[in-house]
mmCIF file as gemmi writes it, N, C-alpha and C atoms, coordinates in Angstrom:
data_model
loop_
_atom_site.group_PDB
_atom_site.id
_atom_site.type_symbol
_atom_site.label_atom_id
_atom_site.label_alt_id
_atom_site.label_comp_id
_atom_site.label_asym_id
_atom_site.label_entity_id
_atom_site.label_seq_id
_atom_site.pdbx_PDB_ins_code
_atom_site.Cartn_x
_atom_site.Cartn_y
_atom_site.Cartn_z
_atom_site.occupancy
_atom_site.B_iso_or_equiv
_atom_site.pdbx_formal_charge
_atom_site.auth_seq_id
_atom_site.auth_asym_id
_atom_site.pdbx_PDB_model_num
ATOM 1 N N . MET Axp A 1 ? 5.042 25.061 5.331 1 0 ? 1 A 1
ATOM 2 C CA . MET Axp A 1 ? 5.33 23.602 5.843 1 0 ? 1 A 1
ATOM 3 C C . MET Axp A 1 ? 4.281 22.754 5.125 1 0 ? 1 A 1
ATOM 4 N N . LYS Axp A 2 ? 3.068 23.036 5.357 1 0 ? 2 A 1
ATOM 5 C CA . LYS Axp A 2 ? 1.911 21.991 4.843 1 0 ? 2 A 1
ATOM 6 C C . LYS Axp A 2 ? 1.973 21.698 3.468 1 0 ? 2 A 1
ATOM 7 N N . ASP Axp A 3 ? 2.573 22.777 2.585 1 0 ? 3 A 1
ATOM 8 C CA . ASP Axp A 3 ? 2.694 22.692 1.191 1 0 ? 3 A 1
ATOM 9 C C . ASP Axp A 3 ? 3.743 21.57 0.958 1 0 ? 3 A 1
ATOM 10 N N . PHE Axp A 4 ? 4.973 21.667 1.601 1 0 ? 4 A 1
ATOM 11 C CA . PHE Axp A 4 ? 5.909 20.611 1.529 1 0 ? 4 A 1
ATOM 12 C C . PHE Axp A 4 ? 5.519 19.325 1.799 1 0 ? 4 A 1
ATOM 13 N N . PHE Axp A 5 ? 4.786 19.3 3.093 1 0 ? 5 A 1
ATOM 14 C CA . PHE Axp A 5 ? 4.541 17.823 3.381 1 0 ? 5 A 1
ATOM 15 C C . PHE Axp A 5 ? 3.488 17.268 2.358 1 0 ? 5 A 1
ATOM 16 N N . MET Axp A 6 ? 2.487 18.019 1.844 1 0 ? 6 A 1
ATOM 17 C CA . MET Axp A 6 ? 1.596 17.469 0.833 1 0 ? 6 A 1
ATOM 18 C C . MET Axp A 6 ? 2.318 17.035 -0.415 1 0 ? 6 A 1
ATOM 19 N N . ALA Axp A 7 ? 3.358 17.836 -0.771 1 0 ? 7 A 1
ATOM 20 C CA . ALA Axp A 7 ? 4.137 17.329 -1.765 1 0 ? 7 A 1
ATOM 21 C C . ALA Axp A 7 ? 4.976 16.227 -1.62 1 0 ? 7 A 1
ATOM 22 N N . ALA Axp A 8 ? 5.541 15.96 -0.502 1 0 ? 8 A 1
ATOM 23 C CA . ALA Axp A 8 ? 6.388 15.019 -0.338 1 0 ? 8 A 1
ATOM 24 C C . ALA Axp A 8 ? 5.758 13.662 0.164 1 0 ? 8 A 1
ATOM 25 N N . LEU Axp A 9 ? 4.527 13.762 0.471 1 0 ? 9 A 1
ATOM 26 C CA . LEU Axp A 9 ? 3.614 12.621 1.171 1 0 ? 9 A 1
ATOM 27 C C . LEU Axp A 9 ? 3.639 11.564 0.218 1 0 ? 9 A 1
ATOM 28 N N . PRO Axp A 10 ? 3.271 11.65 -1.088 1 0 ? 10 A 1
ATOM 29 C CA . PRO Axp A 10 ? 3.006 10.447 -2.053 1 0 ? 10 A 1
ATOM 30 C C . PRO Axp A 10 ? 4.539 9.882 -2.309 1 0 ? 10 A 1
ATOM 31 N N . TRP Axp A 11 ? 5.642 10.509 -2.348 1 0 ? 11 A 1
ATOM 32 C CA . TRP Axp A 11 ? 6.971 10.145 -2.482 1 0 ? 11 A 1
ATOM 33 C C . TRP Axp A 11 ? 7.519 9.174 -1.187 1 0 ? 11 A 1
ATOM 34 N N . ILE Axp A 12 ? 7.13 9.668 0.001 1 0 ? 12 A 1
ATOM 35 C CA . ILE Axp A 12 ? 7.203 8.944 1.192 1 0 ? 12 A 1
ATOM 36 C C . ILE Axp A 12 ? 6.55 7.781 1.251 1 0 ? 12 A 1
ATOM 37 N N . CYS Axp A 13 ? 5.367 7.817 1.013 1 0 ? 13 A 1
ATOM 38 C CA . CYS Axp A 13 ? 4.459 6.423 1.051 1 0 ? 13 A 1
ATOM 39 C C . CYS Axp A 13 ? 4.849 5.396 0.032 1 0 ? 13 A 1
ATOM 40 N N . MET Axp A 14 ? 5.124 5.932 -1.175 1 0 ? 14 A 1
ATOM 41 C CA . MET Axp A 14 ? 5.688 4.941 -2.096 1 0 ? 14 A 1
ATOM 42 C C . MET Axp A 14 ? 6.955 4.341 -1.779 1 0 ? 14 A 1
ATOM 43 N N . GLY Axp A 15 ? 8.114 5.161 -1.276 1 0 ? 15 A 1
ATOM 44 C CA . GLY Axp A 15 ? 9.16 4.582 -0.575 1 0 ? 15 A 1
ATOM 45 C C . GLY Axp A 15 ? 9.077 3.465 0.472 1 0 ? 15 A 1
ATOM 46 N N . LEU Axp A 16 ? 7.99 3.825 1.239 1 0 ? 16 A 1
ATOM 47 C CA . LEU Axp A 16 ? 7.655 2.781 2.403 1 0 ? 16 A 1
ATOM 48 C C . LEU Axp A 16 ? 6.892 1.559 1.8 1 0 ? 16 A 1
ATOM 49 N N . LEU Axp A 17 ? 6.162 1.851 0.77 1 0 ? 17 A 1
ATOM 50 C CA . LEU Axp A 17 ? 5.448 0.802 0.051 1 0 ? 17 A 1
ATOM 51 C C . LEU Axp A 17 ? 6.525 -0.148 -0.591 1 0 ? 17 A 1
ATOM 52 N N . LEU Axp A 18 ? 7.416 0.412 -1.387 1 0 ? 18 A 1
ATOM 53 C CA . LEU Axp A 18 ? 8.249 -0.411 -2.082 1 0 ? 18 A 1
ATOM 54 C C . LEU Axp A 18 ? 9.194 -1.118 -0.989 1 0 ? 18 A 1
ATOM 55 N N . ALA Axp A 19 ? 9.754 -0.45 0.06 1 0 ? 19 A 1
ATOM 56 C CA . ALA Axp A 19 ? 10.536 -1.038 0.965 1 0 ? 19 A 1
ATOM 57 C C . ALA Axp A 19 ? 9.92 -2.394 1.579 1 0 ? 19 A 1
ATOM 58 N N . ILE Axp A 20 ? 8.681 -2.159 2.076 1 0 ? 20 A 1
ATOM 59 C CA . ILE Axp A 20 ? 7.981 -3.282 2.622 1 0 ? 20 A 1
ATOM 60 C C . ILE Axp A 20 ? 7.693 -4.442 1.58 1 0 ? 20 A 1
ATOM 61 N N . PHE Axp A 21 ? 7.326 -4.217 0.32 1 0 ? 21 A 1
ATOM 62 C CA . PHE Axp A 21 ? 7.186 -5.138 -0.708 1 0 ? 21 A 1
ATOM 63 C C . PHE Axp A 21 ? 8.426 -5.881 -0.993 1 0 ? 21 A 1
ATOM 64 N N . PHE Axp A 22 ? 9.637 -5.243 -1.208 1 0 ? 22 A 1
ATOM 65 C CA . PHE Axp A 22 ? 10.772 -5.889 -1.539 1 0 ? 22 A 1
ATOM 66 C C . PHE Axp A 22 ? 11.357 -6.635 -0.39 1 0 ? 22 A 1
ATOM 67 N N . ALA Axp A 23 ? 11.166 -6.429 1.029 1 0 ? 23 A 1
ATOM 68 C CA . ALA Axp A 23 ? 11.515 -6.983 2.039 1 0 ? 23 A 1
ATOM 69 C C . ALA Axp A 23 ? 10.682 -8.186 2.265 1 0 ? 23 A 1
ATOM 70 N N . ARG Axp A 24 ? 9.428 -8.162 1.983 1 0 ? 24 A 1
ATOM 71 C CA . ARG Axp A 24 ? 8.545 -9.257 2.206 1 0 ? 24 A 1
ATOM 72 C C . ARG Axp A 24 ? 8.967 -10.255 1.072 1 0 ? 24 A 1
ATOM 73 N N . SER Axp A 25 ? 9.2 -9.866 -0.229 1 0 ? 25 A 1
ATOM 74 C CA . SER Axp A 25 ? 9.313 -10.843 -1.215 1 0 ? 25 A 1
ATOM 75 C C . SER Axp A 25 ? 10.812 -11.632 -1.012 1 0 ? 25 A 1
ATOM 76 N N . ALA Axp A 26 ? 11.723 -10.826 -0.383 1 0 ? 26 A 1
ATOM 77 C CA . ALA Axp A 26 ? 13 -11.501 -0.105 1 0 ? 26 A 1
ATOM 78 C C . ALA Axp A 26 ? 12.837 -12.543 1.088 1 0 ? 26 A 1
ATOM 79 N N . HIS Axp A 27 ? 11.908 -12.209 2.056 1 0 ? 27 A 1
ATOM 80 C CA . HIS Axp A 27 ? 11.845 -13.013 3.115 1 0 ? 27 A 1
ATOM 81 C C . HIS Axp A 27 ? 11.099 -14.264 2.67 1 0 ? 27 A 1
ATOM 82 N N . LYS Axp A 28 ? 10.119 -14.105 1.781 1 0 ? 28 A 1
ATOM 83 C CA . LYS Axp A 28 ? 9.336 -15.226 1.072 1 0 ? 28 A 1
ATOM 84 C C . LYS Axp A 28 ? 10.038 -16.169 0.62 1 0 ? 28 A 1
ATOM 85 N N . LYS Axp A 29 ? 11.299 -15.709 -0.207 1 0 ? 29 A 1
ATOM 86 C CA . LYS Axp A 29 ? 12.033 -16.711 -0.953 1 0 ? 29 A 1
ATOM 87 C C . LYS Axp A 29 ? 12.709 -17.772 0.115 1 0 ? 29 A 1
ATOM 88 N N . LYS Axp A 30 ? 12.903 -17.266 1.339 1 0 ? 30 A 1
ATOM 89 C CA . LYS Axp A 30 ? 13.469 -18.007 2.214 1 0 ? 30 A 1
ATOM 90 C C . LYS Axp A 30 ? 12.593 -19.259 2.888 1 0 ? 30 A 1
ATOM 91 N N . GLU Axp A 31 ? 11.373 -18.752 3.013 1 0 ? 31 A 1
ATOM 92 C CA . GLU Axp A 31 ? 10.23 -19.873 3.743 1 0 ? 31 A 1
ATOM 93 C C . GLU Axp A 31 ? 9.251 -19.912 2.649 1 0 ? 31 A 1
ATOM 94 N N . LYS Axp A 32 ? 9.353 -21.233 2.027 1 0 ? 32 A 1
ATOM 95 C CA . LYS Axp A 32 ? 8.243 -21.555 1.228 1 0 ? 32 A 1
ATOM 96 C C . LYS Axp A 32 ? 6.872 -22.045 1.86 1 0 ? 32 A 1
ATOM 97 N N . ASP Axp A 33 ? 7.025 -22.719 3.032 1 0 ? 33 A 1
ATOM 98 C CA . ASP Axp A 33 ? 5.857 -23.411 3.596 1 0 ? 33 A 1
ATOM 99 C C . ASP Axp A 33 ? 5.079 -22.38 4.429 1 0 ? 33 A 1
ATOM 100 N N . LYS Axp A 34 ? 5.459 -21.065 4.48 1 0 ? 34 A 1
ATOM 101 C CA . LYS Axp A 34 ? 4.606 -20.189 5.207 1 0 ? 34 A 1
ATOM 102 C C . LYS Axp A 34 ? 3.325 -19.817 4.429 1 0 ? 34 A 1
ATOM 103 N N . PRO Axp A 35 ? 2.143 -19.664 5.184 1 0 ? 35 A 1
ATOM 104 C CA . PRO Axp A 35 ? 0.862 -19.42 4.514 1 0 ? 35 A 1
ATOM 105 C C . PRO Axp A 35 ? 0.918 -18.113 3.779 1 0 ? 35 A 1
ATOM 106 N N . GLU Axp A 36 ? 0.332 -18.162 2.604 1 0 ? 36 A 1
ATOM 107 C CA . GLU Axp A 36 ? -0.032 -16.812 1.726 1 0 ? 36 A 1
ATOM 108 C C . GLU Axp A 36 ? -0.773 -15.777 2.522 1 0 ? 36 A 1
ATOM 109 N N . ASN Axp A 37 ? -0.792 -14.571 2.004 1 0 ? 37 A 1
ATOM 110 C CA . ASN Axp A 37 ? -1.813 -13.555 2.38 1 0 ? 37 A 1
ATOM 111 C C . ASN Axp A 37 ? -2.194 -12.644 1.208 1 0 ? 37 A 1
ATOM 112 N N . TYR Axp A 38 ? -3.007 -11.812 1.63 1 0 ? 38 A 1
ATOM 113 C CA . TYR Axp A 38 ? -3.673 -10.953 0.551 1 0 ? 38 A 1
ATOM 114 C C . TYR Axp A 38 ? -3.053 -9.512 0.405 1 0 ? 38 A 1
ATOM 115 N N . GLY Axp A 39 ? -1.721 -9.49 0.408 1 0 ? 39 A 1
ATOM 116 C CA . GLY Axp A 39 ? -0.972 -8.338 0.33 1 0 ? 39 A 1
ATOM 117 C C . GLY Axp A 39 ? -1.287 -7.694 -1.003 1 0 ? 39 A 1
ATOM 118 N N . THR Axp A 40 ? -1.033 -8.323 -2.076 1 0 ? 40 A 1
ATOM 119 C CA . THR Axp A 40 ? -1.269 -7.766 -3.563 1 0 ? 40 A 1
ATOM 120 C C . THR Axp A 40 ? -2.654 -7.474 -3.667 1 0 ? 40 A 1
ATOM 121 N N . GLU Axp A 41 ? -3.52 -8.16 -3.244 1 0 ? 41 A 1
ATOM 122 C CA . GLU Axp A 41 ? -5.128 -7.893 -3.724 1 0 ? 41 A 1
ATOM 123 C C . GLU Axp A 41 ? -5.52 -6.678 -2.653 1 0 ? 41 A 1
ATOM 124 N N . GLY Axp A 42 ? -4.857 -6.52 -1.618 1 0 ? 42 A 1
ATOM 125 C CA . GLY Axp A 42 ? -5.139 -5.286 -0.754 1 0 ? 42 A 1
ATOM 126 C C . GLY Axp A 42 ? -4.49 -4.038 -1.178 1 0 ? 42 A 1
ATOM 127 N N . MET Axp A 43 ? -3.272 -4.158 -1.974 1 0 ? 43 A 1
ATOM 128 C CA . MET Axp A 43 ? -2.838 -3.024 -2.607 1 0 ? 43 A 1
ATOM 129 C C . MET Axp A 43 ? -3.542 -2.618 -3.739 1 0 ? 43 A 1
ATOM 130 N N . CYS Axp A 44 ? -4.087 -3.356 -4.394 1 0 ? 44 A 1
ATOM 131 C CA . CYS Axp A 44 ? -5.195 -3.079 -5.552 1 0 ? 44 A 1
ATOM 132 C C . CYS Axp A 44 ? -6.33 -2.417 -5.215 1 0 ? 44 A 1
ATOM 133 N N . LEU Axp A 45 ? -7.013 -2.811 -4.295 1 0 ? 45 A 1
ATOM 134 C CA . LEU Axp A 45 ? -8.343 -2.413 -3.677 1 0 ? 45 A 1
ATOM 135 C C . LEU Axp A 45 ? -7.833 -0.951 -3.045 1 0 ? 45 A 1
ATOM 136 N N . GLY Axp A 46 ? -6.92 -0.982 -2.259 1 0 ? 46 A 1
ATOM 137 C CA . GLY Axp A 46 ? -6.549 0.335 -1.71 1 0 ? 46 A 1
ATOM 138 C C . GLY Axp A 46 ? -6.238 1.416 -2.512 1 0 ? 46 A 1
ATOM 139 N N . MET Axp A 47 ? -5.65 0.98 -3.762 1 0 ? 47 A 1
ATOM 140 C CA . MET Axp A 47 ? -5.308 1.937 -4.753 1 0 ? 47 A 1
ATOM 141 C C . MET Axp A 47 ? -6.63 2.47 -5.398 1 0 ? 47 A 1
ATOM 142 N N . CYS Axp A 48 ? -7.486 1.492 -5.552 1 0 ? 48 A 1
ATOM 143 C CA . CYS Axp A 48 ? -8.927 2.061 -6.128 1 0 ? 48 A 1
ATOM 144 C C . CYS Axp A 48 ? -9.715 3.051 -5.129 1 0 ? 48 A 1
ATOM 145 N N . PHE Axp A 49 ? -9.75 2.594 -3.89 1 0 ? 49 A 1
ATOM 146 C CA . PHE Axp A 49 ? -10.478 3.354 -3.003 1 0 ? 49 A 1
ATOM 147 C C . PHE Axp A 49 ? -9.641 4.637 -2.578 1 0 ? 49 A 1
ATOM 148 N N . GLY Axp A 50 ? -8.359 4.666 -2.586 1 0 ? 50 A 1
ATOM 149 C CA . GLY Axp A 50 ? -7.514 5.96 -2.4 1 0 ? 50 A 1
ATOM 150 C C . GLY Axp A 50 ? -7.742 6.788 -3.565 1 0 ? 50 A 1
ATOM 151 N N . THR Axp A 51 ? -7.895 6.323 -4.828 1 0 ? 51 A 1
ATOM 152 C CA . THR Axp A 51 ? -8.251 7.307 -5.91 1 0 ? 51 A 1
ATOM 153 C C . THR Axp A 51 ? -9.526 7.875 -5.73 1 0 ? 51 A 1
ATOM 154 N N . ALA Axp A 52 ? -10.505 6.898 -5.393 1 0 ? 52 A 1
ATOM 155 C CA . ALA Axp A 52 ? -11.946 7.57 -5.225 1 0 ? 52 A 1
ATOM 156 C C . ALA Axp A 52 ? -12.099 8.515 -4.105 1 0 ? 52 A 1
ATOM 157 N N . LEU Axp A 53 ? -11.346 8.212 -2.914 1 0 ? 53 A 1
ATOM 158 C CA . LEU Axp A 53 ? -11.437 9.341 -1.864 1 0 ? 53 A 1
ATOM 159 C C . LEU Axp A 53 ? -10.706 10.452 -2.218 1 0 ? 53 A 1
ATOM 160 N N . GLY Axp A 54 ? -9.63 10.413 -2.847 1 0 ? 54 A 1
ATOM 161 C CA . GLY Axp A 54 ? -8.586 11.603 -3.055 1 0 ? 54 A 1
ATOM 162 C C . GLY Axp A 54 ? -9.273 12.48 -4.081 1 0 ? 54 A 1
ATOM 163 N N . THR Axp A 55 ? -10.057 11.992 -5.079 1 0 ? 55 A 1
ATOM 164 C CA . THR Axp A 55 ? -10.698 12.682 -5.955 1 0 ? 55 A 1
ATOM 165 C C . THR Axp A 55 ? -11.989 13.319 -5.37 1 0 ? 55 A 1
ATOM 166 N N . ALA Axp A 56 ? -12.668 12.56 -4.416 1 0 ? 56 A 1
ATOM 167 C CA . ALA Axp A 56 ? -13.82 12.971 -3.787 1 0 ? 56 A 1
ATOM 168 C C . ALA Axp A 56 ? -13.42 14.118 -2.746 1 0 ? 56 A 1
ATOM 169 N N . LEU Axp A 57 ? -12.42 14.248 -2.06 1 0 ? 57 A 1
ATOM 170 C CA . LEU Axp A 57 ? -12.138 14.931 -0.947 1 0 ? 57 A 1
ATOM 171 C C . LEU Axp A 57 ? -10.969 16.064 -1.295 1 0 ? 57 A 1
ATOM 172 N N . GLY Axp A 58 ? -11.119 16.692 -2.452 1 0 ? 58 A 1
ATOM 173 C CA . GLY Axp A 58 ? -10.326 17.711 -2.76 1 0 ? 58 A 1
ATOM 174 C C . GLY Axp A 58 ? -9.309 17.63 -3.82 1 0 ? 58 A 1
ATOM 175 N N . ASN Axp A 59 ? -9.49 16.454 -4.745 1 0 ? 59 A 1
ATOM 176 C CA . ASN Axp A 59 ? -8.827 16.417 -5.974 1 0 ? 59 A 1
ATOM 177 C C . ASN Axp A 59 ? -7.252 16.125 -5.599 1 0 ? 59 A 1
ATOM 178 N N . ASN Axp A 60 ? -6.885 15.516 -4.636 1 0 ? 60 A 1
ATOM 179 C CA . ASN Axp A 60 ? -5.652 15.03 -4.421 1 0 ? 60 A 1
ATOM 180 C C . ASN Axp A 60 ? -5.502 13.455 -4.62 1 0 ? 60 A 1
ATOM 181 N N . THR Axp A 61 ? -5.48 13.222 -5.845 1 0 ? 61 A 1
ATOM 182 C CA . THR Axp A 61 ? -5.499 11.85 -6.267 1 0 ? 61 A 1
ATOM 183 C C . THR Axp A 61 ? -4.154 11.284 -6.136 1 0 ? 61 A 1
ATOM 184 N N . GLY Axp A 62 ? -2.981 11.9 -6.353 1 0 ? 62 A 1
ATOM 185 C CA . GLY Axp A 62 ? -1.771 11.23 -6.096 1 0 ? 62 A 1
ATOM 186 C C . GLY Axp A 62 ? -1.559 10.71 -4.519 1 0 ? 62 A 1
ATOM 187 N N . ILE Axp A 63 ? -2.126 11.692 -3.693 1 0 ? 63 A 1
ATOM 188 C CA . ILE Axp A 63 ? -1.817 11.391 -2.253 1 0 ? 63 A 1
ATOM 189 C C . ILE Axp A 63 ? -2.851 10.217 -1.953 1 0 ? 63 A 1
ATOM 190 N N . GLY Axp A 64 ? -3.9 10.222 -2.474 1 0 ? 64 A 1
ATOM 191 C CA . GLY Axp A 64 ? -5.114 9.181 -2.296 1 0 ? 64 A 1
ATOM 192 C C . GLY Axp A 64 ? -4.676 7.839 -2.613 1 0 ? 64 A 1
ATOM 193 N N . ILE Axp A 65 ? -3.938 7.793 -3.857 1 0 ? 65 A 1
ATOM 194 C CA . ILE Axp A 65 ? -3.413 6.496 -4.437 1 0 ? 65 A 1
ATOM 195 C C . ILE Axp A 65 ? -2.255 5.976 -3.462 1 0 ? 65 A 1
ATOM 196 N N . SER Axp A 66 ? -1.502 6.705 -3.171 1 0 ? 66 A 1
ATOM 197 C CA . SER Axp A 66 ? -0.122 6.299 -2.256 1 0 ? 66 A 1
ATOM 198 C C . SER Axp A 66 ? -0.698 5.873 -0.928 1 0 ? 66 A 1
ATOM 199 N N . VAL Axp A 67 ? -1.485 6.66 -0.164 1 0 ? 67 A 1
ATOM 200 C CA . VAL Axp A 67 ? -1.935 6.422 1.058 1 0 ? 67 A 1
ATOM 201 C C . VAL Axp A 67 ? -2.765 5.099 1 1 0 ? 67 A 1
ATOM 202 N N . GLY Axp A 68 ? -3.585 4.865 -0.048 1 0 ? 68 A 1
ATOM 203 C CA . GLY Axp A 68 ? -4.529 3.865 -0.126 1 0 ? 68 A 1
ATOM 204 C C . GLY Axp A 68 ? -3.839 2.56 -0.364 1 0 ? 68 A 1
ATOM 205 N N . MET Axp A 69 ? -2.61 2.622 -1.221 1 0 ? 69 A 1
ATOM 206 C CA . MET Axp A 69 ? -1.891 1.287 -1.488 1 0 ? 69 A 1
ATOM 207 C C . MET Axp A 69 ? -1.062 0.948 -0.141 1 0 ? 69 A 1
ATOM 208 N N . LEU Axp A 70 ? -0.571 1.909 0.561 1 0 ? 70 A 1
ATOM 209 C CA . LEU Axp A 70 ? 0.22 1.55 1.699 1 0 ? 70 A 1
ATOM 210 C C . LEU Axp A 70 ? -1.089 1.01 2.811 1 0 ? 70 A 1
ATOM 211 N N . LEU Axp A 71 ? -2.182 1.489 2.967 1 0 ? 71 A 1
ATOM 212 C CA . LEU Axp A 71 ? -3.074 0.846 4.012 1 0 ? 71 A 1
ATOM 213 C C . LEU Axp A 71 ? -3.641 -0.43 3.441 1 0 ? 71 A 1
ATOM 214 N N . GLY Axp A 72 ? -3.853 -0.569 2.066 1 0 ? 72 A 1
ATOM 215 C CA . GLY Axp A 72 ? -4.257 -1.799 1.477 1 0 ? 72 A 1
ATOM 216 C C . GLY Axp A 72 ? -3.15 -2.933 1.83 1 0 ? 72 A 1
ATOM 217 N N . LEU Axp A 73 ? -1.891 -2.647 1.564 1 0 ? 73 A 1
ATOM 218 C CA . LEU Axp A 73 ? -0.857 -3.645 2.039 1 0 ? 73 A 1
ATOM 219 C C . LEU Axp A 73 ? -0.706 -3.837 3.323 1 0 ? 73 A 1
ATOM 220 N N . ALA Axp A 74 ? -0.92 -3.084 4.257 1 0 ? 74 A 1
ATOM 221 C CA . ALA Axp A 74 ? -1.059 -3.366 5.67 1 0 ? 74 A 1
ATOM 222 C C . ALA Axp A 74 ? -2.184 -4.234 6.073 1 0 ? 74 A 1
ATOM 223 N N . ILE Axp A 75 ? -3.33 -4.011 5.66 1 0 ? 75 A 1
ATOM 224 C CA . ILE Axp A 75 ? -4.592 -4.702 5.754 1 0 ? 75 A 1
ATOM 225 C C . ILE Axp A 75 ? -4.521 -6.27 5.22 1 0 ? 75 A 1
ATOM 226 N N . GLY Axp A 76 ? -4.138 -6.119 3.952 1 0 ? 76 A 1
ATOM 227 C CA . GLY Axp A 76 ? -3.91 -7.268 3.199 1 0 ? 76 A 1
ATOM 228 C C . GLY Axp A 76 ? -3.109 -8.362 3.843 1 0 ? 76 A 1
ATOM 229 N N . SER Axp A 77 ? -1.874 -7.853 4.243 1 0 ? 77 A 1
ATOM 230 C CA . SER Axp A 77 ? -0.776 -8.62 4.83 1 0 ? 77 A 1
ATOM 231 C C . SER Axp A 77 ? -1.395 -9.236 6.176 1 0 ? 77 A 1
ATOM 232 N N . SER Axp A 78 ? -2.215 -8.677 6.733 1 0 ? 78 A 1
ATOM 233 C CA . SER Axp A 78 ? -2.538 -9.304 7.986 1 0 ? 78 A 1
ATOM 234 C C . SER Axp A 78 ? -3.575 -10.482 7.919 1 0 ? 78 A 1
ATOM 235 N N . ILE Axp A 79 ? -4.244 -10.517 6.666 1 0 ? 79 A 1
ATOM 236 C CA . ILE Axp A 79 ? -5.074 -11.638 6.46 1 0 ? 79 A 1
ATOM 237 C C . ILE Axp A 79 ? -4.637 -12.81 5.834 1 0 ? 79 A 1
ATOM 238 N N . THR Axp A 80 ? -4.726 -14.096 6.187 1 0 ? 80 A 1
ATOM 239 C CA . THR Axp A 80 ? -4.141 -15.148 5.679 1 0 ? 80 A 1
ATOM 240 C C . THR Axp A 80 ? -5.139 -15.844 4.7 1 0 ? 80 A 1
ATOM 241 N N . LYS Axp A 81 ? -4.508 -16.559 3.731 1 0 ? 81 A 1
ATOM 242 C CA . LYS Axp A 81 ? -5.317 -17.269 2.781 1 0 ? 81 A 1
ATOM 243 C C . LYS Axp A 81 ? -5.658 -18.624 3.431 1 0 ? 81 A 1
ATOM 244 N N . GLN Axp A 82 ? -6.715 -19.03 3.115 1 0 ? 82 A 1
ATOM 245 C CA . GLN Axp A 82 ? -7.008 -20.623 3.602 1 0 ? 82 A 1
ATOM 246 C C . GLN Axp A 82 ? -6.833 -21.493 2.488 1 0 ? 82 A 1
ATOM 247 N N . LYS Axp A 83 ? -6.306 -22.535 2.58 1 0 ? 83 A 1
ATOM 248 C CA . LYS Axp A 83 ? -5.959 -23.599 1.657 1 0 ? 83 A 1
ATOM 249 C C . LYS Axp A 83 ? -7.187 -24.462 1.421 1 0 ? 83 A 1
């Protein structure tokens, strides 16, 4: 069971990430006056930290990248950009 979960986790995280990303971009087209956020920057930093942690904690780079991007998007989306 654990082997299946560890094999499927990157695909599940990437699916969730793409679903959130496309839903936000479709919603963004409707509202132009809404303040911007750091979602893209959070994904980039999350991918970097996920790669580092995945490599350091057992050579699970794929899982580290996908979980890092998902957490980075969640954290970056909650921070609004100042104009």
